[in-house]
VODO-214179 format. One record per atom (N, C-alpha, C): y, z, x. Coordinates in steps of 0.02 Angstrom, whole numbers, padded with zeros to 5 digits, always signed. Layout:
# VODO-214179
YZX/...
//
This chain:
# VODO-214179
-00060+00000+00042/+00000+00000+00000/+00063+00000+00044/+00111-00044+00028/+00173-00045+00066/+00211+00019+00055/+00246+00040+00108/+00285+00102+00105/+00354+00089+00134/+00400+00133+00116/+00467+00133+00145/+00476+00194+00188/+00498+00184+00249/+00513+00241+00293/+00586+00261+00283/+00597+00324+00272/+00664+00349+00258/+00685+00398+00313/+00743+00385+00343/+00776+00434+00387/+00832+00464+00346/+00825+00527+00328/+00873+00561+00285/+00915+00610+00327/+00980+00605+00321/+01025+00645+00364/+01080+00677+00322/+01087+00742+00330/+01143+00777+00300/+01205+00762+00342/+01262+00757+00309/+01325+00745+00345/+01339+00797+00399/+01383+00780+00444/+01404+00827+00496/+01446+00884+00467/+01462+00930+00509/+01496+00991+00488/+01567+00978+00462/+01588+01018+00412/+01656+01017+00388/+01685+01088+00395/+01751+01093+00389/+01783+01159+00391/+01757+01203+00336/+01741+01174+00279/+01717+01213+00222/+01645+01238+00234/+01605+01200+00272/+01540+01226+00292/+01548+01290+00332/+01596+01289+00378/+01608+01346+00421/+01629+01407+00379/+01668+01394+00327/+01693+01448+00284/+01644+01466+00228/+01587+01433+00225/+01538+01443+00170/+01571+01431+00102/+01613+01380+00098/+01648+01364+00037/+01613+01305+00002/+01604+01310-00063/+01565+01261-00100/+01605+01196-00107/+01575+01141-00084/+01610+01077-00083/+01593+01035-00145/+01528+01031-00162/+01509+00992-00220/+01537+00921-00218/+01574+00901-00269/+01603+00834-00272/+01673+00830-00242/+01698+00886-00215/+01763+00883-00183/+01757+00846-00117/+01808+00807-00100/+01803+00759-00045/+01831+00789+00019/+01789+00823+00056/+01809+00858+00117/+01787+00818+00178/+01832+00804+00226/+01813+00766+00285/+01775+00807+00336/+01745+00774+00384/+01714+00808+00441/+01767+00842+00483/+01748+00896+00516/+01791+00926+00567/+01772+00895+00635/+01802+00920+00688/+01788+00891+00754/+01715+00898+00773/+01686+00956+00758/+01614+00966+00772/+01573+00917+00732/+01590+00908+00669/+01553+00861+00626/+01555+00790+00651/+01613+00769+00677/+01618+00701+00704/+01575+00694+00767/+01574+00746+00808/+01531+00744+00867/+01457+00743+00847/+01439+00782+00796/+01370+00781+00772/+01351+00713+00746/+01396+00680+00709/+01383+00614+00682/+01371+00564+00739/+01411+00569+00791/+01403+00524+00849/+01335+00536+00883/+01315+00599+00888/+01251+00615+00919/+01192+00589+00876/+01197+00598+00810/+01145+00573+00767/+01139+00497+00772/+01196+00464+00775/+01196+00391+00782/+01163+00370+00847/+01181+00403+00902/+01151+00386+00967/+01076+00397+00966/+01053+00449+00931/+00981+00463+00928/+00943+00409+00890/+00978+00372+00847/+00945+00320+00807/+00957+00250+00834/+00990+00245+00891/+01012+00180+00917/+00955+00131+00927/+00896+00155+00945/+00839+00111+00959/+00791+00104+00900/+00809+00132+00843/+00766+00127+00784/+00772+00058+00752/+00718+00035+00722/+00720-00026+00682/+00737-00006+00611/+00799-00020+00591/+00824+00000+00526/+00853-00061+00491/+00837-00068+00427/+00860-00126+00389/+00919-00112+00343/+00932-00048+00328/+00986-00032+00282/+01010+00040+00293/+01075+00050+00284/+01105+00117+00287/+01141+00130+00221/+01121+00184+00188/+01153+00203+00125/+01187+00270+00133/+01240+00280+00093/+01278+00342+00097/+01305+00362+00029/+01311+00427+00019/+01354+00453-00034/+01425+00427-00022/+01463+00422-00076/+01532+00398-00069/+01580+00452-00046/+01558+00515-00042/+01602+00568-00020/+01614+00563+00056/+01675+00577+00077/+01698+00560+00144/+01655+00591+00199/+01634+00654+00190/+01595+00687+00243/+01529+00651+00256/+01499+00623+00204/+01438+00584+00213/+01454+00514+00240/+01506+00483+00212/+01523+00415+00232/+01543+00412+00306/+01582+00462+00329/+01601+00463+00400/+01539+00468+00445/+01491+00508+00424/+01429+00516+00462/+01390+00450+00462/+01385+00421+00403/+01347+00357+00396/+01381+00301+00435/+01447+00301+00437/+01483+00247+00472/+01468+00248+00546/+01462+00308+00575/+01444+00313+00646/+01376+00282+00658/+01330+00295+00612/+01262+00268+00618/+01262+00193+00606/+01297+00171+00555/+01301+00099+00541/+01331+00060+00598/+01382+00088+00630/+01415+00054+00686/+01366+00043+00744/+01327+00095+00760/+01282+00090+00818/+01222+00044+00803/+01204+00039+00739/+01149-00005+00719/+01172-00074+00698/+01238-00085+00699/+01268-00149+00678/+01247-00167+00606/+01250-00116+00562/+01233-00125+00492/+01290-00099+00448/+01304-00132+00392/+01355-00106+00346/+01330-00044+00311/+01375+00001+00294/+01357+00060+00255/+01365+00043+00181/+01310+00051+00144/+01310+00036+00073/+01318+00102+00034/+01368+00104-00009/+01386+00164-00046/+01345+00169-00110/+01321+00230-00125/+01288+00243-00189/+01310+00312-00213/+01348+00314-00268/+01372+00378-00294/+01315+00422-00318/+01257+00393-00330/+01199+00433-00350/+01176+00480-00297/+01200+00471-00234/+01182+00515-00178/+01231+00573-00169/+01278+00581-00215/+01326+00636-00209/+01291+00704-00211/+01326+00753-00183/+01304+00822-00187/+01302+00844-00261/+01270+00899-00274/+01270+00928-00341/+01342+00942-00363/+01356+00928-00426/+01421+00945-00456/+01419+01019-00475/+01463+01059-00443/+01464+01131-00454/+01519+01154-00502/+01556+01107-00531/+01605+01125-00581/+01654+01177-00557/+01662+01232-00596/+01712+01283-00580/+01696+01321-00516/+01635+01315-00490/+01618+01348-00427/+01648+01312-00366/+01667+01250-00373/+01689+01211-00316/+01754+01239-00287/+01757+01242-00221/+01815+01268-00186/+01812+01343-00175/+01759+01376-00198/+01754+01448-00191/+01693+01466-00149/+01693+01526-00122/+01635+01551-00085/+01590+01589-00133/+01527+01598-00112/+01482+01637-00155/+01507+01708-00164/+01536+01736-00111/+01563+01804-00116/+01617+01809-00169/+01659+01759-00173/+01712+01758-00224/+01682+01753-00294/+01632+01710-00302/+01600+01703-00367/+01564+01767-00387/+01531+01798-00338/+01495+01860-00352/+01542+01916-00374/+01602+01917-00344/+01650+01968-00362/+01680+01957-00431/+01690+01893-00448/+01725+01876-00510/+01677+01868-00569/+01617+01843-00555/+01569+01830-00610/+01499+01846-00586/+01482+01910-00578/+01418+01929-00549/+01357+01904-00588/+01362+01900-00655/+01305+01875-00694/+01291+01802-00679/+01344+01762-00674/+01335+01691-00657/+01310+01684-00585/+01336+01725-00540/+01313+01723-00470/+01239+01738-00465/+01215+01786-00505/+01145+01804-00504/+01101+01747-00530/+01124+01714-00583/+01085+01657-00610/+01080+01601-00558/+01135+01591-00521/+01134+01540-00469/+01088+01562-00413/+01093+01624-00392/+01051+01648-00337/+00977+01644-00355/+00960+01656-00417/+00890+01652-00440/+00865+01581-00450/+00910+01532-00441/+00893+01461-00448/+00863+01446-00517/+00897+01469-00569/+00874+01453-00637/+00881+01377-00647/+00826+01343-00664/+00826+01270-00665/+00876+01239-00713/+00890+01272-00769/+00934+01243-00819/+01004+01272-00818/+01018+01317-00770/+01085+01346-00766/+01133+01297-00734/+01192+01290-00764/+01244+01248-00733/+01311+01285-00739/+01349+01288-00685/+01416+01315-00690/+01457+01271-00739/+01509+01299-00768/+01550+01259-00814/+01574+01196-00780/+01559+01139-00811/+01579+01074-00782/+01532+01048-00729/+01477+01084-00717/+01432+01064-00663/+01364+01040-00687/+01319+01028-00639/+01251+01005-00653/+01202+01062-00644/+01149+01062-00684/+01094+01108-00673/+01050+01080-00617/+01007+01123-00590/+00961+01100-00538/+00915+01045-00564/+00893+01050-00626/+00850+00998-00654/+00886+00931-00659/+00947+00932-00683/+00985+00870-00690/+01000+00840-00621/+01019+00883-00575/+01033+00860-00507/+00971+00830-00475/+00914+00865-00479/+00852+00839-00451/+00835+00771-00480/+00840+00764-00545/+00822+00700-00577/+00867+00644-00553/+00931+00658-00543/+00978+00607-00519/+00959+00585-00449/+00946+00633-00405/+00931+00616-00335/+00865+00579-00329/+00814+00602-00363/+00748+00569-00359/+00752+00499-00387/+00788+00490-00442/+00795+00422-00471/+00832+00376-00423/+00885+00401-00392/+00923+00360-00345/+00882+00343-00283/+00849+00392-00254/+00810+00381-00194/+00750+00335-00208/+00719+00343-00265/+00664+00298-00284/+00688+00226-00287/+00745+00214-00318/+00770+00146-00326/+00787+00115-00258/+00820+00154-00215/+00838+00128-00149/+00776+00114-00107/+00729+00160-00107/+00668+00151-00068/+00627+00092-00093/+00625+00084-00159/+00586+00029-00188/+00614-00039-00167/+00679-00041-00154/+00710-00104-00133/+00696-00121-00060/+00665-00075-00023/+00653-00086+00049/+00581-00072+00068/+00535-00090+00025/+00464-00081+00041/+00446-00119+00106/+00410-00085+00149/+00391-00115+00213/+00446-00110+00266/+00501-00077+00249/+00557-00072+00296/+00575+00001+00308/+00625+00011+00351/+00651+00078+00364/+00725+00080+00344/+00745+00133+00311/+00814+00140+00289/+00840+00209+00310/+00906+00213+00318/+00940+00276+00331/+00977+00296+00268/+00971+00359+00249/+01003+00385+00190/+01044+00446+00211/+01111+00441+00205/+01155+00495+00227/+01186+00528+00166/+01177+00593+00160/+01201+00627+00100/+01219+00700+00115/+01194+00746+00076/+01218+00815+00076/+01160+00864+00079/+01176+00928+00091/+01124+00979+00095/+01082+00983+00033/+01114+00981-00025/+01076+00984-00087/+01030+00925-00096/+01052+00866-00074/+01011+00806-00078/+00950+00813-00033/+00961+00838+00028/+00905+00848+00074/+00855+00897+00044/+00880+00949+00011/+00837+00999-00020/+00793+00967-00074/+00823+00924-00115/+00785+00891-00168/+00730+00846-00138/+00748+00810-00085/+00699+00765-00054/+00642+00805-00023/+00657+00861+00009/+00604+00903+00037/+00558+00928-00017/+00586+00952-00071/+00545+00977-00126/+00503+00922-00157/+00532+00863-00164/+00494+00807-00193/+00435+00789-00149/+00445+00793-00082/+00392+00773-00035/+00338+00826-00027/+00355+00889-00043/+00307+00943-00031/+00283+00977-00096/+00306+00952-00153/+00283+00979-00216/+00313+01046-00234/+00369+01064-00204/+00403+01127-00218/+00444+01121-00283/+00440+01170-00326/+00480+01171-00387/+00553+01187-00370/+00599+01168-00414/+00670+01179-00399/+00687+01253-00393/+00650+01296-00426/+00666+01367-00423/+00632+01404-00366/+00589+01370-00328/+00555+01402-00271/+00606+01421-00217/+00599+01480-00187/+00645+01500-00133/+00642+01450-00076/+00698+01438-00045/+00701+01390+00010/+00681+01424+00075/+00634+01395+00111/+00612+01421+00175/+00620+01369+00230/+00655+01315+00217/+00663+01260+00265/+00737+01251+00281/+00751+01219+00337/+00819+01211+00361/+00852+01149+00330/+00918+01153+00321/+00957+01096+00297/+01017+01087+00344/+01002+01078+00407/+01054+01079+00458/+01098+01016+00455/+01162+01026+00471/+01208+00969+00476/+01184+00921+00529/+01182+00857+00511/+01166+00802+00558/+01095+00804+00586/+01051+00845+00556/+00981+00844+00577/+00948+00779+00553/+00897+00758+00588/+00859+00698+00569/+00796+00719+00533/+00789+00696+00471/+00731+00711+00429/+00696+00645+00412/+00630+00645+00413/+00593+00583+00401/+00543+00591+00344/+00544+00541+00300/+00498+00541+00244/+00468+00471+00236/+00413+00469+00200/+00381+00406+00182/+00382+00401+00107/+00399+00342+00081/+00400+00332+00009/+00353+00275-00011/+00313+00287-00062/+00274+00235-00095/+00287+00243-00170/+00265+00195-00211/+00273+00204-00283/+00241+00268-00310/+00199+00299-00270/+00169+00363-00292/+00213+00423-00276/+00267+00413-00238/+00312+00468-00223/+00326+00475-00149/+00353+00534-00130/+00375+00547-00062/+00323+00588-00024/+00320+00576+00042/+00278+00616+00088/+00322+00637+00146/+00314+00699+00168/+00353+00725+00224/+00321+00702+00290/+00363+00675+00334/+00340+00653+00401/+00366+00700+00455/+00429+00717+00452/+00459+00763+00500/+00523+00792+00471/+00541+00853+00492/+00599+00885+00460/+00641+00924+00510/+00706+00921+00501/+00755+00962+00537/+00752+00953+00613/+00747+00890+00635/+00749+00875+00706/+00822+00878+00729/+00837+00927+00772/+00906+00935+00798/+00909+00930+00874/+00859+00901+00905/+00858+00896+00978/+00921+00860+01004/+00945+00811+00966/+01003+00773+00988/+01067+00815+00987/+01064+00873+00956/+01123+00917+00950/+01119+00977+00996/+01064+00985+01032/+01050+01047+01068/+01104+01066+01118/+01131+01018+01156/+01180+01035+01207/+01251+01017+01186/+01262+01009+01121/+01329+00990+01097/+01381+01042+01114/+01364+01107+01107/+01412+01159+01121/+01430+01160+01195/+01383+01141+01238/+01398+01137+01310/+01449+01082+01323/+01439+01025+01289/+01486+00970+01297/+01556+00990+01274/+01559+01027+01218/+01624+01047+01191/+01660+01095+01239/+01620+01140+01269/+01650+01188+01315/+01676+01155+01378/+01646+01098+01395/+01664+01064+01457/+01726+01020+01449/+01747+01007+01385/+01802+00960+01375/+01866+00995+01355/
//
């Protein structure tokens, strides 16, 4: 059976990542560290045989994808279906702020209730369905090929769960590192995990920053 190889990458770091502030659909750019991470991820993929690069339309993902597209000499194709989860009224706030202002809602979020959605936001079930539908469609268009998919931490989480059979409410025990390289295989039967959270290309980044 033909399969699609997927290299899935979370965007590089943003200032809001550092502050643990919820970004959701808000359009936050990469910070200097994030841009360096994107460049490192791109360099790590320079020798890969890749036929397509897809990205969320949000700037932090697109900037990361553009670095990869440039090094692979491929255009970045935008798909809004790859956006992060919509967090509604939670966006722009930290969990600590939400917990202080609305502890009952914070608890429902912490417990990963599948049908809970902040006002104006998506539930985990709705978000999962959107991401799986989008990823299925993109992968189906590249059977027998390899594609890069650049998106967000929540998107990576959905893909990991889809590949390992984890329910949306299961506690997370895996990493969702900025600019890590994650690999999956897709067939019409679904996703399979190949490799996860490879950050070797980022290991000496702090040394480089200290030297400049």
